[in-house]
ROSE-4610 file (N, C-alpha, C; in Angstrom, 1 decimal, always signed):
// ROSE-4610
residu = [M/M/M/N/N/N/L/L/L/R/R/R/A/A/A/L/L/L/C/C/C/F/F/F/V/V/V/S/S/S/M/M/M/L/L/L/M/M/M/L/L/L/S/S/S/P/P/P/V/V/V/V/V/V/T/T/T/A/A/A/I/I/I/E/E/E/V/V/V/E/E/E/G/G/G/T/T/T/R/R/R/F/F/F/D/D/D/P/P/P/T/T/T/T/T/T/R/R/R/L/L/L/S/S/S/D/D/D/S/S/S/T/T/T/L/L/L/Q/Q/Q/L/L/L/N/N/N/G/G/G/A/A/A/G/G/G/V/V/V/R/R/R/T/T/T/R/R/R/F/F/F/I/I/I/I/I/I/K/K/K/A/A/A/Y/Y/Y/T/T/T/V/V/V/A/A/A/L/L/L/Y/Y/Y/L/L/L/G/G/G/A/A/A/P/P/P/A/A/A/D/D/D/S/S/S/L/L/L/D/D/D/A/A/A/A/A/A/M/M/M/G/G/G/A/A/A/T/T/T/G/G/G/P/P/P/K/K/K/R/R/R/I/I/I/E/E/E/I/I/I/V/V/V/P/P/P/L/L/L/M/M/M/S/S/S/F/F/F/S/S/S/A/A/A/T/T/T/Q/Q/Q/F/F/F/T/T/T/E/E/E/P/P/P/L/L/L/V/V/V/K/K/K/G/G/G/M/M/M/K/K/K/K/K/K/N/N/N/L/L/L/P/P/P/P/P/P/A/A/A/E/E/E/F/F/F/E/E/E/A/A/A/M/M/M/Q/Q/Q/P/P/P/R/R/R/I/I/I/R/R/R/A/A/A/F/F/F/V/V/V/D/D/D/D/D/D/L/L/L/M/M/M/A/A/A/V/V/V/Q/Q/Q/E/E/E/V/V/V/K/K/K/K/K/K/G/G/G/S/S/S/R/R/R/I/I/I/G/G/G/L/L/L/E/E/E/W/W/W/L/L/L/P/P/P/G/G/G/R/R/R/G/G/G/T/T/T/R/R/R/A/A/A/V/V/V/I/I/I/D/D/D/G/G/G/K/K/K/E/E/E/V/V/V/S/S/S/K/K/K/T/T/T/V/V/V/E/E/E/G/G/G/D/D/D/D/D/D/F/F/F/Y/Y/Y/R/R/R/A/A/A/L/L/L/L/L/L/A/A/A/I/I/I/W/W/W/I/I/I/G/G/G/P/P/P/K/K/K/P/P/P/T/T/T/Q/Q/Q/D/D/D/D/D/D/L/L/L/K/K/K/Q/Q/Q/Q/Q/Q/L/L/L/L/L/L/G/G/G/A/A/A/R/R/R/Q/Q/Q/A/A/A/Q/Q/Q]
num = [1/1/1/2/2/2/3/3/3/4/4/4/5/5/5/6/6/6/7/7/7/8/8/8/9/9/9/10/10/10/11/11/11/12/12/12/13/13/13/14/14/14/15/15/15/16/16/16/17/17/17/18/18/18/19/19/19/20/20/20/21/21/21/22/22/22/23/23/23/24/24/24/25/25/25/26/26/26/27/27/27/28/28/28/29/29/29/30/30/30/31/31/31/32/32/32/33/33/33/34/34/34/35/35/35/36/36/36/37/37/37/38/38/38/39/39/39/40/40/40/41/41/41/42/42/42/43/43/43/44/44/44/45/45/45/46/46/46/47/47/47/48/48/48/49/49/49/50/50/50/51/51/51/52/52/52/53/53/53/54/54/54/55/55/55/56/56/56/57/57/57/58/58/58/59/59/59/60/60/60/61/61/61/62/62/62/63/63/63/64/64/64/65/65/65/66/66/66/67/67/67/68/68/68/69/69/69/70/70/70/71/71/71/72/72/72/73/73/73/74/74/74/75/75/75/76/76/76/77/77/77/78/78/78/79/79/79/80/80/80/81/81/81/82/82/82/83/83/83/84/84/84/85/85/85/86/86/86/87/87/87/88/88/88/89/89/89/90/90/90/91/91/91/92/92/92/93/93/93/94/94/94/95/95/95/96/96/96/97/97/97/98/98/98/99/99/99/100/100/100/101/101/101/102/102/102/103/103/103/104/104/104/105/105/105/106/106/106/107/107/107/108/108/108/109/109/109/110/110/110/111/111/111/112/112/112/113/113/113/114/114/114/115/115/115/116/116/116/117/117/117/118/118/118/119/119/119/120/120/120/121/121/121/122/122/122/123/123/123/124/124/124/125/125/125/126/126/126/127/127/127/128/128/128/129/129/129/130/130/130/131/131/131/132/132/132/133/133/133/134/134/134/135/135/135/136/136/136/137/137/137/138/138/138/139/139/139/140/140/140/141/141/141/142/142/142/143/143/143/144/144/144/145/145/145/146/146/146/147/147/147/148/148/148/149/149/149/150/150/150/151/151/151/152/152/152/153/153/153/154/154/154/155/155/155/156/156/156/157/157/157/158/158/158/159/159/159/160/160/160/161/161/161/162/162/162/163/163/163/164/164/164/165/165/165/166/166/166/167/167/167/168/168/168/169/169/169/170/170/170/171/171/171/172/172/172/173/173/173/174/174/174/175/175/175/176/176/176/177/177/177/178/178/178/179/179/179/180/180/180/181/181/181/182/182/182/183/183/183/184/184/184/185/185/185/186/186/186/187/187/187/188/188/188/189/189/189/190/190/190/191/191/191/192/192/192/193/193/193]
x = [+116.9/+117.5/+118.7/+119.9/+120.9/+121.0/+121.7/+121.6/+122.4/+123.5/+124.0/+123.3/+122.4/+121.6/+120.3/+119.7/+119.0/+119.2/+120.4/+121.1/+121.0/+121.9/+121.7/+120.4/+119.2/+118.1/+117.4/+118.0/+117.2/+118.0/+119.4/+120.0/+119.3/+119.1/+118.6/+117.2/+116.3/+115.1/+115.1/+116.2/+116.2/+116.9/+117.8/+118.4/+117.3/+117.7/+117.0/+117.0/+116.1/+116.4/+116.7/+118.0/+118.2/+118.4/+117.3/+117.1/+117.5/+117.6/+117.7/+116.2/+116.3/+115.0/+114.9/+113.9/+113.7/+112.9/+113.3/+112.4/+112.3/+111.4/+111.4/+112.3/+112.6/+113.5/+114.7/+115.1/+116.4/+116.7/+117.8/+117.9/+118.8/+118.6/+119.6/+119.8/+121.2/+121.5/+121.2/+121.4/+120.9/+121.7/+123.0/+124.3/+125.3/+126.2/+127.0/+128.5/+129.6/+131.0/+131.3/+131.8/+132.3/+133.4/+134.4/+135.7/+136.0/+136.0/+136.3/+135.1/+133.8/+132.7/+131.8/+130.9/+129.7/+128.6/+127.8/+126.5/+125.4/+124.3/+122.9/+122.1/+121.3/+119.8/+118.9/+119.0/+118.0/+116.8/+116.7/+115.5/+115.5/+114.7/+114.9/+113.4/+113.3/+111.8/+112.3/+111.3/+111.3/+111.0/+112.0/+111.3/+110.7/+109.4/+108.7/+108.5/+108.2/+107.7/+106.7/+105.5/+104.5/+104.2/+103.8/+103.7/+105.2/+106.1/+107.0/+108.1/+108.4/+109.7/+110.7/+111.4/+112.9/+114.2/+113.9/+115.4/+115.1/+115.7/+115.4/+116.4/+116.0/+117.3/+117.2/+118.1/+118.5/+119.2/+119.1/+119.9/+120.4/+121.6/+122.7/+123.5/+123.2/+124.0/+124.6/+125.3/+125.9/+124.9/+124.0/+122.8/+121.7/+120.6/+119.1/+118.5/+118.1/+117.5/+116.3/+115.4/+114.0/+114.1/+115.1/+115.0/+116.8/+116.3/+117.7/+118.8/+118.3/+119.5/+119.7/+119.2/+119.5/+120.6/+120.1/+121.1/+122.4/+122.4/+123.8/+124.4/+123.6/+124.7/+124.6/+124.3/+125.0/+126.4/+127.2/+128.6/+129.1/+130.2/+130.7/+130.2/+130.6/+130.3/+128.8/+128.4/+127.1/+127.1/+125.9/+125.6/+124.4/+124.0/+122.8/+123.1/+122.6/+122.7/+121.3/+121.5/+120.8/+120.6/+119.9/+119.9/+118.8/+119.1/+118.5/+117.7/+116.6/+115.4/+115.4/+116.0/+116.1/+117.4/+118.2/+119.3/+119.0/+119.8/+119.7/+121.3/+120.7/+122.4/+122.8/+123.9/+124.2/+123.8/+123.3/+122.6/+121.0/+120.4/+119.1/+119.2/+120.6/+121.0/+121.3/+121.9/+122.5/+121.6/+120.8/+119.9/+118.8/+118.5/+117.2/+118.0/+119.4/+120.4/+120.4/+120.6/+120.8/+119.7/+118.5/+117.1/+116.9/+117.2/+116.6/+117.7/+118.7/+119.8/+118.9/+118.7/+118.3/+117.4/+116.0/+114.7/+115.1/+116.1/+116.2/+117.3/+118.0/+118.8/+118.3/+118.7/+118.8/+118.9/+118.8/+119.3/+121.0/+120.9/+122.8/+123.6/+123.1/+123.4/+124.2/+123.2/+123.0/+124.1/+123.9/+124.7/+126.3/+126.6/+127.8/+128.5/+127.5/+127.7/+128.1/+128.0/+128.1/+129.1/+130.5/+131.6/+131.9/+131.2/+131.8/+130.4/+128.9/+127.9/+128.9/+129.0/+129.4/+130.6/+131.6/+132.9/+132.1/+131.1/+130.6/+129.7/+129.1/+128.5/+129.3/+130.4/+131.0/+131.9/+132.0/+132.5/+131.6/+130.4/+129.6/+129.0/+129.1/+128.9/+129.8/+131.1/+131.9/+131.7/+131.0/+130.1/+129.5/+128.8/+127.9/+126.8/+126.7/+125.3/+125.5/+124.3/+124.1/+123.1/+123.6/+123.0/+122.3/+121.2/+120.0/+120.9/+120.5/+120.9/+122.6/+122.8/+124.0/+123.9/+125.1/+124.8/+125.6/+124.9/+125.5/+125.6/+126.6/+126.9/+127.1/+126.3/+126.8/+127.0/+128.5/+129.2/+129.5/+129.5/+130.3/+131.1/+132.2/+133.7/+134.0/+133.7/+134.4/+135.8/+135.7/+137.3/+137.9/+137.2/+137.1/+136.3/+135.2/+134.1/+133.3/+132.5/+131.5/+132.2/+131.8/+131.9/+131.2/+131.1/+130.3/+131.3/+130.3/+131.0/+129.9/+130.2/+129.4/+129.9/+129.3/+129.5/+130.7/+131.3/+132.5/+133.5/+133.6/+134.7/+134.2/+135.1/+135.0/+135.0/+134.0/+133.7/+134.0/+134.1/+134.1/+135.4/+135.8/+136.6/+135.8/+136.8/+136.0/+135.8/+134.4/+133.9/+134.0/+134.6/+134.6/+133.6/+133.3/+131.8/+131.1/+130.6/+129.5/+128.1/+128.3/+127.0/+126.8/+127.8/+127.7/+126.7/+127.1/+126.4/+125.1/+125.0/+123.7/+122.7/+123.2/+122.5/+122.1/+122.9/+122.3/+121.3/+121.7/+121.0/+119.5/+119.1/+118.0/+117.3/+117.8/+117.0/+115.9/+116.1/+115.4/+114.6/+115.5/+114.5/+114.8/+115.1/+114.9/+113.4/+113.6/+112.3/+111.2/+111.9/+110.9/+111.7/+111.2/+111.8/+111.4/+112.1/+112.1/+110.4/+110.1/+108.5/+108.4/+107.4/+107.1/+106.9/+106.6/+106.2/+107.5/+108.4/+110.2/+110.9/+110.8/+111.2/+110.8/+109.7/+109.3/+109.9/+109.7/+110.7/+112.2/+112.6/+114.2/+114.4/+113.3/+113.6/+113.0/+112.2/+111.4/+111.6/+112.9/+113.1/+112.2/+111.2/+109.8/+110.4/+110.0/+109.8/+108.8/+109.2/+108.1/+107.2/+105.9/+105.0/+104.7]
y = [+157.5/+156.5/+156.2/+156.1/+155.5/+154.0/+153.3/+151.9/+151.2/+152.0/+151.3/+151.7/+152.6/+152.8/+151.5/+151.5/+150.4/+149.2/+148.7/+147.1/+147.1/+148.3/+148.3/+147.8/+148.8/+148.6/+147.2/+146.7/+145.2/+144.2/+144.2/+143.6/+143.4/+144.7/+145.2/+144.1/+144.5/+143.8/+142.4/+141.5/+140.1/+139.7/+140.3/+139.7/+139.6/+138.5/+138.2/+139.1/+139.7/+140.6/+139.8/+140.0/+139.3/+140.5/+140.4/+141.3/+140.6/+141.1/+140.4/+140.0/+139.1/+139.0/+139.4/+139.9/+140.2/+139.2/+138.6/+137.9/+138.5/+139.0/+139.2/+140.0/+141.3/+142.1/+142.0/+140.3/+140.0/+140.0/+140.7/+140.7/+139.5/+139.0/+137.8/+138.2/+138.3/+138.7/+137.7/+138.2/+137.4/+136.2/+136.6/+135.4/+135.9/+135.1/+135.2/+134.6/+134.7/+134.0/+133.4/+132.0/+131.0/+130.3/+130.2/+129.6/+129.9/+131.0/+131.7/+131.1/+130.8/+130.7/+131.6/+131.6/+132.4/+131.6/+131.8/+130.9/+131.8/+131.2/+131.6/+131.2/+132.6/+132.2/+131.6/+129.9/+129.2/+129.4/+129.8/+130.2/+130.3/+131.2/+131.7/+131.9/+131.5/+131.4/+131.9/+131.4/+131.9/+130.4/+130.0/+129.0/+129.6/+129.2/+129.3/+128.0/+128.3/+127.3/+127.7/+126.8/+127.4/+128.7/+129.9/+131.2/+132.2/+131.4/+132.3/+132.0/+133.3/+133.3/+133.3/+132.1/+131.6/+132.5/+132.0/+132.6/+132.6/+133.3/+133.3/+132.7/+131.8/+131.0/+131.0/+130.9/+130.9/+129.8/+129.2/+128.5/+128.8/+128.9/+129.3/+128.0/+127.9/+127.0/+127.2/+126.5/+126.6/+126.5/+125.9/+125.7/+125.5/+125.8/+125.7/+124.4/+124.1/+122.6/+122.6/+121.8/+121.6/+120.5/+119.4/+118.8/+118.5/+117.5/+117.3/+116.8/+116.0/+115.2/+116.2/+117.1/+118.2/+119.1/+119.4/+120.4/+119.7/+118.4/+118.1/+117.8/+117.4/+117.4/+118.6/+119.6/+121.0/+120.9/+121.2/+121.2/+122.5/+122.2/+123.3/+123.6/+124.7/+124.7/+125.3/+124.8/+125.2/+125.7/+126.7/+127.3/+127.3/+127.1/+127.6/+128.8/+129.9/+130.8/+130.9/+131.1/+131.5/+132.6/+133.4/+134.6/+134.8/+134.4/+134.5/+135.7/+135.5/+136.8/+136.9/+136.0/+136.0/+135.6/+135.7/+135.3/+133.8/+133.0/+131.5/+131.1/+130.1/+129.8/+128.5/+128.3/+127.3/+125.9/+125.6/+124.4/+124.6/+125.8/+126.0/+126.2/+126.1/+126.3/+124.7/+124.1/+122.8/+121.7/+121.5/+120.6/+120.2/+121.5/+121.0/+120.3/+120.9/+120.5/+119.1/+118.3/+117.2/+116.3/+117.0/+116.3/+115.8/+117.0/+117.1/+116.2/+115.9/+115.1/+113.8/+113.4/+112.0/+111.4/+112.8/+112.2/+112.1/+112.3/+112.2/+111.1/+110.5/+109.5/+108.1/+107.0/+105.6/+105.7/+104.9/+104.8/+104.5/+103.3/+102.5/+103.8/+104.6/+106.1/+107.2/+107.2/+108.4/+108.1/+106.7/+106.0/+106.1/+106.1/+105.9/+107.4/+108.3/+109.6/+110.1/+109.6/+110.5/+110.9/+110.2/+110.9/+112.6/+112.9/+113.9/+114.8/+114.5/+115.1/+115.7/+115.1/+115.1/+116.6/+116.0/+117.1/+118.6/+118.2/+119.5/+120.4/+119.5/+120.3/+120.9/+120.4/+120.7/+122.0/+122.1/+123.3/+124.3/+124.0/+125.5/+125.7/+124.5/+124.9/+126.0/+126.0/+126.6/+128.3/+128.4/+129.7/+130.4/+129.4/+129.7/+130.4/+131.6/+132.2/+132.3/+132.7/+132.9/+133.8/+135.4/+136.6/+136.7/+137.4/+138.1/+138.9/+138.7/+139.2/+138.8/+137.8/+137.2/+136.3/+136.3/+135.7/+134.2/+133.2/+131.8/+130.8/+130.6/+129.9/+128.2/+127.6/+126.3/+125.7/+125.6/+125.7/+124.2/+123.8/+122.7/+123.3/+122.6/+122.8/+121.7/+121.6/+120.4/+120.3/+118.8/+118.2/+118.4/+119.5/+119.8/+119.2/+119.6/+119.1/+120.4/+119.9/+121.1/+121.8/+123.3/+124.2/+125.1/+125.9/+126.6/+127.9/+129.1/+130.1/+131.1/+132.0/+132.9/+134.4/+135.5/+136.6/+136.6/+135.7/+135.8/+135.0/+134.3/+133.7/+132.3/+131.6/+130.4/+129.7/+128.9/+128.3/+127.0/+126.4/+124.8/+124.3/+123.1/+122.5/+121.9/+121.7/+121.1/+119.6/+119.1/+117.9/+117.2/+116.1/+115.6/+114.6/+114.8/+113.8/+114.6/+114.2/+115.2/+114.2/+113.3/+112.7/+113.6/+113.9/+115.2/+116.0/+116.7/+118.0/+117.8/+116.4/+116.1/+115.9/+115.8/+115.4/+116.5/+117.8/+119.0/+119.4/+119.5/+120.0/+119.2/+118.1/+117.4/+117.9/+118.6/+119.3/+119.9/+120.8/+121.9/+121.2/+120.7/+120.1/+118.5/+117.8/+116.3/+115.8/+114.4/+113.8/+113.9/+114.4/+115.1/+116.0/+117.3/+118.9/+119.2/+120.1/+120.7/+121.6/+122.1/+123.1/+122.6/+122.1/+122.0/+123.2/+124.0/+125.3/+125.9/+125.7/+126.4/+125.3/+124.1/+123.5/+123.7/+124.1/+124.6/+125.7/+127.2/+128.4/+128.1/+127.3/+127.1/+126.1/+125.3/+124.9/+125.8/+126.7/+127.2/+128.4/+128.8/+130.6/+131.6/+130.9/+131.9/+132.6/+133.7/+134.3/+134.1/+134.0/+133.7/+134.9/+134.6/+135.9/+136.2]
z = [+68.2/+69.2/+68.0/+68.6/+67.7/+67.5/+66.9/+66.5/+67.9/+68.5/+69.7/+70.9/+71.1/+72.1/+72.0/+71.2/+70.5/+71.1/+70.8/+70.9/+72.5/+73.3/+74.5/+75.3/+74.9/+75.5/+75.3/+73.9/+73.6/+74.6/+74.8/+75.5/+77.1/+77.5/+78.9/+79.1/+77.8/+78.1/+77.9/+77.3/+77.0/+78.1/+79.2/+80.4/+81.5/+82.4/+83.2/+84.4/+85.0/+86.0/+87.2/+87.9/+89.2/+90.2/+91.1/+92.0/+93.7/+94.6/+96.1/+96.6/+97.6/+98.1/+99.4/+99.7/+101.4/+102.0/+103.2/+104.2/+105.3/+105.8/+107.3/+107.7/+106.5/+106.7/+106.6/+106.0/+105.9/+104.2/+103.9/+102.7/+102.2/+101.0/+100.6/+98.8/+98.9/+97.7/+96.3/+95.1/+94.1/+94.0/+94.4/+93.9/+95.2/+95.6/+96.4/+96.0/+96.6/+96.3/+97.2/+97.0/+98.0/+97.1/+97.7/+97.1/+95.6/+95.4/+93.7/+92.5/+93.1/+92.5/+92.8/+91.9/+92.1/+92.2/+93.5/+93.6/+93.7/+92.8/+92.7/+93.9/+94.0/+95.0/+94.6/+95.3/+94.8/+95.2/+96.5/+97.1/+98.5/+99.3/+100.4/+101.5/+102.7/+103.5/+104.9/+105.5/+107.1/+107.7/+108.8/+109.8/+110.9/+110.7/+111.7/+113.0/+114.1/+115.0/+116.0/+115.8/+116.2/+115.5/+116.3/+116.0/+115.7/+116.5/+116.3/+114.9/+114.8/+113.5/+114.1/+113.9/+114.2/+113.5/+112.3/+111.2/+110.1/+109.3/+107.9/+107.3/+106.1/+105.1/+104.0/+103.6/+101.8/+101.5/+100.1/+99.9/+98.5/+98.3/+97.2/+96.8/+95.3/+94.4/+93.1/+92.5/+91.4/+90.3/+90.4/+89.2/+90.3/+89.2/+90.0/+90.3/+91.5/+91.7/+92.3/+92.1/+92.7/+93.6/+93.9/+95.0/+95.7/+96.7/+97.5/+96.4/+95.8/+94.7/+93.9/+93.2/+92.3/+92.9/+94.2/+94.9/+95.3/+95.8/+95.8/+94.6/+93.5/+92.2/+91.2/+91.8/+91.2/+91.9/+90.7/+90.4/+91.1/+92.2/+93.0/+94.3/+95.0/+96.4/+96.3/+97.7/+98.1/+99.7/+99.7/+101.1/+101.4/+102.9/+103.0/+104.4/+104.1/+104.8/+105.8/+107.2/+108.4/+108.6/+109.1/+109.7/+110.9/+111.9/+113.4/+113.4/+113.5/+114.0/+115.5/+116.3/+117.8/+118.1/+119.3/+119.7/+120.1/+120.1/+120.4/+121.1/+122.2/+122.7/+122.1/+121.8/+120.9/+120.9/+122.1/+122.2/+121.7/+121.7/+120.9/+119.4/+118.8/+117.5/+117.2/+117.9/+117.4/+117.4/+118.4/+118.7/+117.7/+117.0/+116.0/+114.6/+114.6/+113.3/+113.6/+114.6/+115.1/+114.7/+115.2/+115.2/+113.5/+112.8/+111.5/+110.8/+111.1/+110.4/+110.8/+111.9/+112.6/+111.7/+111.4/+110.9/+109.5/+108.7/+107.3/+107.1/+107.8/+107.6/+108.1/+107.4/+108.1/+109.6/+110.4/+111.6/+111.5/+110.9/+110.5/+110.1/+109.0/+108.4/+109.6/+110.3/+111.4/+112.4/+112.6/+113.7/+113.2/+112.0/+111.7/+111.6/+111.3/+111.4/+112.4/+113.4/+115.0/+115.0/+115.0/+115.3/+114.5/+113.4/+112.6/+113.0/+113.6/+114.0/+115.3/+116.2/+117.6/+117.3/+116.5/+116.1/+115.8/+114.8/+114.4/+115.2/+116.2/+117.1/+118.2/+118.6/+119.5/+119.2/+118.1/+117.2/+117.6/+117.1/+117.4/+118.8/+119.6/+120.8/+121.6/+121.3/+121.5/+121.0/+120.5/+119.9/+121.1/+121.9/+123.2/+122.5/+121.8/+121.4/+120.2/+119.6/+117.9/+118.1/+117.8/+117.8/+117.0/+117.2/+116.5/+115.4/+113.9/+113.0/+112.1/+113.4/+112.7/+111.2/+110.4/+109.3/+109.1/+109.3/+109.6/+108.2/+107.7/+106.5/+107.1/+106.3/+106.4/+104.9/+104.8/+103.5/+103.1/+101.8/+101.0/+100.4/+100.2/+99.5/+98.9/+97.5/+97.0/+97.3/+97.8/+97.7/+99.3/+100.2/+101.5/+102.1/+102.3/+103.2/+103.8/+105.0/+105.1/+106.4/+106.4/+107.6/+107.9/+109.0/+109.8/+109.7/+109.2/+109.0/+109.9/+110.8/+111.2/+111.3/+110.4/+110.3/+109.5/+108.7/+107.7/+108.4/+109.8/+110.6/+110.3/+110.2/+110.5/+111.6/+112.2/+113.5/+113.8/+112.3/+112.7/+111.9/+112.5/+111.5/+110.1/+109.3/+108.4/+108.6/+108.0/+108.4/+106.8/+106.6/+105.4/+105.0/+104.0/+103.3/+102.5/+101.4/+101.0/+101.8/+102.2/+102.7/+104.1/+104.7/+105.9/+105.4/+104.0/+103.9/+103.4/+102.6/+102.3/+103.4/+104.4/+105.9/+106.0/+106.2/+106.6/+105.8/+104.4/+103.3/+103.7/+104.1/+104.2/+105.1/+106.3/+107.1/+106.7/+105.8/+105.3/+103.7/+102.9/+102.1/+101.5/+102.3/+102.4/+102.4/+102.6/+102.6/+103.5/+104.8/+106.0/+106.4/+105.8/+106.2/+107.3/+107.6/+109.1/+108.8/+107.5/+107.1/+105.9/+105.6/+104.2/+103.2/+103.7/+102.9/+102.7/+103.6/+103.6/+102.7/+102.7/+101.6/+100.1/+99.8/+98.5/+98.2/+99.2/+99.1/+98.9/+99.2/+99.0/+97.8/+97.2/+96.0/+94.9/+95.3/+94.2/+93.8/+94.5/+94.2/+94.6/+95.5/+95.9/+97.1/+97.8/+98.9/+99.5/+101.1/+101.8/+102.3/+102.2/+102.5/+103.8]
């Protein structure tokens, strides 16, 4: 083996292996692009309710994070990507979002955020139905705010304030997450089994 080939093989062996994660048949790529930034897959899992598997979800950040504070502290854009495993009405999709935000926010903060929450929910309600297999992105764009994207199409106006995106992230990785094991999967780069 010549020296050039030996160096190439050595570099491959020292480089971390970046692979996609598959959760319940949903593939999440190891990286994604958002607003001219490359985001890394922080973790992925499946949201279950009772025995029903509702959706798969992945967290993409600019740097690894093991807590809500670390996720919000990661510079650059952020994305929660949700892929429904069944179709939902807009109401079935938005009600748990609002409940999850309320559960993780102090009452006064939740009340103060109501106009932004209502505006965001109203935009999502206009979608009427979230179809099985759709790719839903809840995205944070620095200097702009939070937006919702479904299958690459922006479906909400941008909501200002990083506190709003923090409240959304808290649904899955906050102090009172929607599902404890899912929080660990999103923060630990582990795949749901």
